[in-house]
One Martini backbone bead per residue (centre of mass of N, CA, C, O) as a GRO file, in nm:
protein
  138
    1MET     BB    1  -0.652   2.839   1.782
    2HIS     BB    2  -0.702   2.821   1.435
    3ASP     BB    3  -1.004   2.787   1.335
    4GLU     BB    4  -1.059   3.040   1.159
    5LEU     BB    5  -0.820   3.009   0.970
    6ILE     BB    6  -0.890   2.725   0.864
    7LYS     BB    7  -1.170   2.806   0.742
    8GLN     BB    8  -1.061   3.030   0.557
    9LEU     BB    9  -0.854   2.860   0.392
   10LYS     BB   10  -1.052   2.649   0.289
   11ARG     BB   11  -1.221   2.856   0.133
   12HIS     BB   12  -0.997   2.987  -0.041
   13GLU     BB   13  -0.839   2.708  -0.139
   14GLY     BB   14  -0.950   2.460  -0.064
   15VAL     BB   15  -1.016   2.091  -0.089
   16ARG     BB   16  -0.773   1.860  -0.207
   17LEU     BB   17  -0.719   1.495  -0.235
   18LYS     BB   18  -0.585   1.566  -0.509
   19PRO     BB   19  -0.375   1.641  -0.728
   20TYR     BB   20  -0.287   1.977  -0.849
   21LYS     BB   21  -0.292   2.276  -1.036
   22CYS     BB   22  -0.225   2.569  -0.974
   23THR     BB   23  -0.220   2.894  -1.078
   24ALA     BB   24   0.114   2.861  -1.079
   25GLY     BB   25   0.174   2.538  -1.164
   26LYS     BB   26   0.157   2.373  -0.902
   27LEU     BB   27   0.183   2.111  -0.716
   28THR     BB   28  -0.122   2.030  -0.529
   29ILE     BB   29  -0.253   1.973  -0.189
   30GLY     BB   30  -0.529   2.010  -0.016
   31VAL     BB   31  -0.450   2.326   0.150
   32GLY     BB   32  -0.228   2.456  -0.056
   33ARG     BB   33  -0.002   2.232  -0.098
   34ASN     BB   34   0.325   2.265  -0.212
   35ILE     BB   35   0.480   1.977  -0.332
   36GLU     BB   36   0.700   2.074  -0.527
   37ASP     BB   37   0.859   2.258  -0.301
   38ASN     BB   38   0.784   2.115  -0.009
   39GLY     BB   39   0.644   1.867   0.021
   40ILE     BB   40   0.710   1.639   0.293
   41SER     BB   41   0.722   1.497   0.587
   42MET     BB   42   0.806   1.227   0.759
   43ASP     BB   43   0.556   1.223   0.934
   44GLU     BB   44   0.362   1.236   0.692
   45ALA     BB   45   0.464   0.982   0.548
   46GLU     BB   46   0.399   0.781   0.792
   47ARG     BB   47   0.096   0.839   0.803
   48MET     BB   48   0.040   0.755   0.512
   49LEU     BB   49   0.145   0.469   0.539
   50LEU     BB   50  -0.046   0.372   0.764
   51SER     BB   51  -0.307   0.431   0.607
   52ASP     BB   52  -0.232   0.237   0.371
   53ILE     BB   53  -0.215  -0.030   0.543
   54ILE     BB   54  -0.503  -0.025   0.656
   55ASN     BB   55  -0.639  -0.034   0.378
   56SER     BB   56  -0.510  -0.298   0.290
   57GLU     BB   57  -0.616  -0.479   0.513
   58LYS     BB   58  -0.918  -0.433   0.451
   59GLU     BB   59  -0.908  -0.523   0.143
   60LEU     BB   60  -0.804  -0.813   0.207
   61GLY     BB   61  -1.030  -0.899   0.411
   62ASN     BB   62  -1.256  -0.869   0.182
   63ALA     BB   63  -1.136  -1.054  -0.042
   64PHE     BB   64  -1.009  -1.260   0.188
   65SER     BB   65  -1.105  -1.485   0.429
   66TRP     BB   66  -0.801  -1.598   0.505
   67TYR     BB   67  -0.633  -1.349   0.598
   68GLN     BB   68  -0.696  -1.347   0.908
   69HIS     BB   69  -0.550  -1.643   0.950
   70LEU     BB   70  -0.288  -1.531   0.931
   71ASP     BB   71  -0.005  -1.460   1.010
   72GLN     BB   72   0.158  -1.157   1.048
   73ILE     BB   73   0.380  -1.196   0.835
   74ARG     BB   74   0.185  -1.283   0.599
   75GLN     BB   75   0.016  -1.031   0.609
   76ASP     BB   76   0.253  -0.843   0.541
   77ALA     BB   77   0.310  -0.970   0.256
   78MET     BB   78   0.041  -0.898   0.144
   79VAL     BB   79   0.061  -0.592   0.184
   80ASN     BB   80   0.296  -0.563   0.004
   81LEU     BB   81   0.175  -0.664  -0.255
   82HIS     BB   82  -0.063  -0.467  -0.253
   83PHE     BB   83   0.110  -0.211  -0.251
   84ASN     BB   84   0.266  -0.270  -0.525
   85MET     BB   85   0.009  -0.384  -0.732
   86GLY     BB   86  -0.262  -0.422  -0.638
   87MET     BB   87  -0.567  -0.585  -0.663
   88PRO     BB   88  -0.593  -0.654  -0.959
   89THR     BB   89  -0.328  -0.802  -0.986
   90LEU     BB   90  -0.331  -0.986  -0.746
   91LYS     BB   91  -0.591  -1.155  -0.838
   92LYS     BB   92  -0.423  -1.300  -1.078
   93PHE     BB   93  -0.297  -1.495  -0.844
   94LYS     BB   94  -0.462  -1.770  -0.814
   95LYS     BB   95  -0.271  -1.994  -0.720
   96ALA     BB   96  -0.137  -1.844  -0.484
   97LEU     BB   97  -0.405  -1.787  -0.333
   98ALA     BB   98  -0.491  -2.081  -0.298
   99TYR     BB   99  -0.244  -2.159  -0.132
  100MET     BB  100  -0.291  -1.963   0.102
  101ALA     BB  101  -0.570  -2.072   0.185
  102ILE     BB  102  -0.413  -2.364   0.265
  103LYS     BB  103  -0.113  -2.315   0.361
  104ASP     BB  104   0.077  -2.338   0.096
  105TYR     BB  105   0.363  -2.163   0.102
  106ASP     BB  106   0.556  -2.284  -0.104
  107ASN     BB  107   0.368  -2.257  -0.357
  108ALA     BB  108   0.304  -1.962  -0.323
  109ALA     BB  109   0.591  -1.854  -0.348
  110SER     BB  110   0.647  -1.977  -0.630
  111GLU     BB  111   0.430  -1.830  -0.782
  112PHE     BB  112   0.523  -1.545  -0.725
  113TYR     BB  113   0.824  -1.585  -0.835
  114ASP     BB  114   0.687  -1.699  -1.108
  115SER     BB  115   0.705  -1.395  -1.234
  116ARG     BB  116   0.693  -1.077  -1.359
  117TRP     BB  117   0.702  -0.930  -1.099
  118ALA     BB  118   0.970  -1.045  -0.989
  119LYS     BB  119   1.141  -0.944  -1.220
  120MET     BB  120   1.089  -0.645  -1.159
  121VAL     BB  121   1.159  -0.639  -0.822
  122GLY     BB  122   1.346  -0.866  -0.725
  123ASP     BB  123   1.442  -0.843  -0.404
  124ARG     BB  124   1.154  -0.823  -0.306
  125ALA     BB  125   1.063  -1.098  -0.388
  126VAL     BB  126   1.257  -1.260  -0.232
  127GLU     BB  127   1.162  -1.158   0.049
  128VAL     BB  128   0.859  -1.212   0.030
  129CYS     BB  129   0.867  -1.519  -0.046
  130LYS     BB  130   1.018  -1.596   0.212
  131GLN     BB  131   0.809  -1.498   0.403
  132ILE     BB  132   0.592  -1.698   0.316
  133ARG     BB  133   0.748  -1.962   0.348
  134THR     BB  134   0.866  -1.906   0.668
  135GLY     BB  135   0.738  -1.677   0.865
  136GLU     BB  136   0.987  -1.465   0.812
  137TYR     BB  137   1.204  -1.236   0.856
  138GLN     BB  138   1.519  -1.149   0.708
   0.00000   0.00000   0.00000
């Protein structure tokens, strides 16, 4: 439908997968998308979120052999943790992760909760730690 136009715009605008300032000084991404003035749609935000969740699941599965053996709700809790703090910080929770590996969810939740992260994120930590402890959503 717009194949030739798409090719032309990609050639003229370029394709940038990370934000940059365009010649007008506007924060831009993709093929000339001025995100500073135009933002993104809810549909685009949800597609990006789903992509980020899938990437988190893959990264967690690669990092922790036990991740795939968790029930879905606890996998979701791990994705939430990964999404919030990133893998380098998550890997610093050695005791909590060791407890997750042996399915000692009470101690895992306590280790996550007794942290600087939990103090920083407040109610999020309460909810995620309860999810780990009980295997249920709030």
